[in-house]
C-alpha positions, 0 to 999 in steps of 0.5 A: 677632265677631258682634253680634246687633242689633235695628234701630230697637228703638223701632219696634213693627213690627220683629220680627227680630234681625240679625247684623252683623260687628264690626270689630276696632277696635270689639271692645273697646267693643261690649257687649250693651245698647249702641246702635250705628249700622249700615247697613240695607236695600237703600238702606244707610241708617244706622239705630240698633240695640240689641245684644241678643247677641254670638256668635263664629259665624253661619250667614250667609256672612261676606262677606254680613254688613254691619259695625257702623259705630259704638258710640253708648253709653259704657255698656250702657243695658240689662242682659242680664237685662232683654233676656232679660225682653224676649224672655220678654214678646215670646213670652208676650204675642205682641209684636213685639221692638221693643214688648218692648224699648221696655219695658226701654229706659230713658226718658231715651234719648228725652230728649236734654237729658241727653246729652253728645257726647264725643270719644274720643282717638285715636293714629292719624292719621285722614284728616279734612278741615279742617272735621271736624278742627276740629269734632272738636278742639272737642268733644275739648276740651269735650263738648257737649250734644246740643241745643247750637247747635253740634250742630244746625248740624253734624248731618252732620259729627257723624254722620261723626265718629260713624261714624269712631268718634271720638264717643260719647254719654254721660250728663252727670255719670254715674258707673258705680261701684257704691256699695251697700256704703256705709252699709247701714241697720241699723234694729232692729224697731219692732213685736212680730210676731204669731204669724201674722206670725212664721210668714209671715216665717219661710216667706219667709226659708226660701224666700229662703235655699233659693234658687230661683224661688218664688211666695209668696201672702201672704193677709192681711185688711185691717189684718193687718200685711202691710206689717210682713212686707214690711219685715222681708223687705226688711231680711233681703234687704238684710242678705244683700246683695241688692236688692228691687223693691217694686211697688204698684198706684198710686203716688199712693195709697201715700204711707203705705206708702212712708213706712213703708218709707223710715223703716225702711230708710233712704236706700237706698229710691227711688221709680220711676214714669213720672209723675216729672220726667225728671231725677228719673226719671233720678236714680232709674234711675242710683241703682238701676243704681249700687246707691246704692239697693237698694230700688225702690218703684213701680207697673208701670214699677218692674218694669223698674228696672235693679236689680243683684243682685236677691234679692226681688220684692214685689207688694202688692195683687196682685189690682189691675187697674191692674197690667195695661196698658190700652194696647199693649203689653198686659202684666200687671206681676204676670206680668212680675214673675214672669218676672223672678223666674224669670230671677233664680231668686228668690222673689216675694211676692204680697200681698193681702186679696182674692187673685185667683181664679187665684193662690189656686187655684194656692196651694190646688193647691200651686204657690204657697206660702201664708201666711195672716194671718187676724186684724187686729193688735189690732183686729177687722174692722168690722161690715158692714150691707147695705141693700136700696135697692129697699125704700127706694124702695118705702117712699118714700125718694127720696134716694140715701142710705138712712135707715140711712146718714144716721143713722149719718153723723149719729152719727159726726159727733157723735162727731167721727169721720170718714166715707168715702162710696164710689162706683165712678163719677166726675162729677156724673151718668152719663147725660143722657136726654130723657124725651120721645124717649128720646135719650141724649147720646153721645160723637161719638167713642166708643160710650158716654154722656157724663157730666154735670158741674155746671159745665154741660158733658158729657164723655166719660171715654174720649177727653176730648170735651166739649160744652156742656149747654144743658138741652134735648134735642139731638134733639127740643129738648124741655126734659124732659131728666133727669140719671140716676144719681149721681156723686161731685159729686152726692153731695158736693152732697147730703151738704152739703145734709143736713149743712150744718156738715160739712166735705166733700172730694171725691176723684176723677180730676177733683178730682185732675187737678192735680199733688200734688192727691191728696196734698194731699187725703189730707193734709187728711183725715188731719189732720182738716181734713174730716169726710167724704171722697167718692170713687171707686176711688182711695179704696178701697185702701191708706189708713189713717185712725185716726179713720175709723169709717164707710164708706158704699158708695153703689151696690155694683151697678155692677161687677156689670153689667159684661159681664165674667166677672170682674165678681163677683170685682171687686165682692167685692174692691172692697167688701172693700177699701173696707170695710177702710178702716173701724175700723183704730184704733177699732171701725168700721162699713160700710153697703153700699147695693145693689139686689142684696142676695142676690148672693153677691159682696155677701153674702160681702164683708159677712161678710169671707168670702173662702173661701165667695166663692171656692168659689161663684165656682169653681163658675161658673168651672168650669162656664163654663171660665173661668180658672183652668180655661182660658187666655184671649186676646182678639183685637181689630181696630181701624179708622177704618172699620167694615167694615175692622174687621169684615174684619180680625176675619173674617181672624183668625177664618179663621186661628183656624179652621185651628188649631181641630181640632188644638188644644183651644180654643174660639172665641167670636165674632167680634162687636162689642166691648161698647164698639164705638167709642172715639176714632173707632175701631171695634172687633170681637173674638174671645175664645178659650179654651185648655186649656194655656198652651203652646197659647195662646202658640203660637196667639197668636204664629201669628196675630200672624205671619200676620195681614196685613190692613193696613186694621185693626190687630190687638190681641192681649190675653193673659189680659185683665182685661176685654173692653171 
């Protein structure tokens, strides 16, 4: 028997599977997904590896193979399906195997607090010296914690006993029995479906019954009842004996969604995400693995949950950029969910009020099934008004609020209704500029401006650098220093000045940094302990407040000015989503303040007109050969020294040029990244467009394999959501 093993799977530099001979005494205990000890390299050092395959033959001469020394785990910590998913991610995103496997390895592997070391009984007379025999007998009588004093004081002896096959790791109080068939929930439908909902649900059920991999785009306006379609689909899958993964963009902003699902499905629902306490996350992992729960809800990491008998995947708000990881490995959880659905040969529902351009294109082309919910359930969409802030300034209004918005806020407060004020920015003021010499306070680690906070400090929201704000120019010492722009703190302060009796809450990353702060703020607003909620992107989606009838967008132009081809798509999506918070129970209104009132993304968002926006956006995408008319990869080199980062990208450029003639690809760059320096690291990039996905994957992997400039690290970002 031959075991295929990835060595030190947590080491991102490992990119190869090694064949090892399995000794006879380990054949019954070795399995795919278990960790093992093997000797590695010329020095034969003992290292940990993960079994990713088992076969009976190998191309390598048997006498040249090393043997597996010991099996560490009592049970497989990764399933065959998850390993297949890891290999799919490795190929598509040009990852090293170690990077890909690190995504599916359960989080508790690195938490030694929850492991016991147990002794195996043996019949044969092992040749152990007295000290080893005594230690073995002690552990045989009573398993010990990995962190125990006994283990720490006897590391070498413990290792020897592992290599003798006498010890193994086991999770404390772990039970591998499956319990899913007990107490399956039977909850009768609580709502009458609309005709549109019925049609969508029937399409999903048909796809489920037919079997096979299928993408279903559920395109429903805000308030159209997508959640009810999700819940009915989940109920159907459970009755058929299947498990479901339900992905949401941000766990802290979807308590209502979770409550809805749990109240209808019962105790078979669990939440799974990376911010949970270690023990809670372990319990969720075990419940999913043992089928004690058959519905897993969570953000990106939920796509890797160890569910068994998976029958359906749902991705809510599929357009959300938060599904894309900003750090290596740069995977997109929506694409990974599609990979997992394909591996399991099951349908996947992609739901959104503002579908991504690419997914809607595939639906229009017939690659995806399309289900449309055009109408709100028993309610109309809010009225949306655009205010030209250029006119406001010319007419003498120096406030950050338009006169129309102030008037509508006053009317709303008189009626006892609630107001949401949205700004795509945090802090008190975005930049501080000296009006005498033009100096802008910049982060010393990153090439971006510092944000002013009214507590008297300047902060970088990329690396966290802080410095005291002294009110004078750091360059010329002038006192003519001004804070430009409006942050959430500034809006909160000014709105309180206009409406002194109004109760105002602020919700941004600063105000929600403490544990459970988000939930507490939302609870206060839901229970009408506040009249006005001021916030950033986190209040733009997934929230339902019955008495919220006015939404004010303070500056709709911020995303338009981003150096990214998706800037208008992001603007349209964000405005549509935040507008959707208004008028969900009562007639609502939305005021959009902008300096670009004619921009089509703003005009069509105000009309709730996705089709017209899509048509206009596709004209530009086709002209510029951007997705979905191409596949894009961003190659980025990063180094402490600017010249090293530059040399690294020049090396990438030279490699790309070798393939340019034989492939239908276009190379843009090399150039400095729009944000050139982050955390004292310089960044250069090259953007490459490909006509076919196969070409993109092939070239990305070739560049990964051939890049050998050690002074600058290389980031390969497949299908980037931005190029910052």
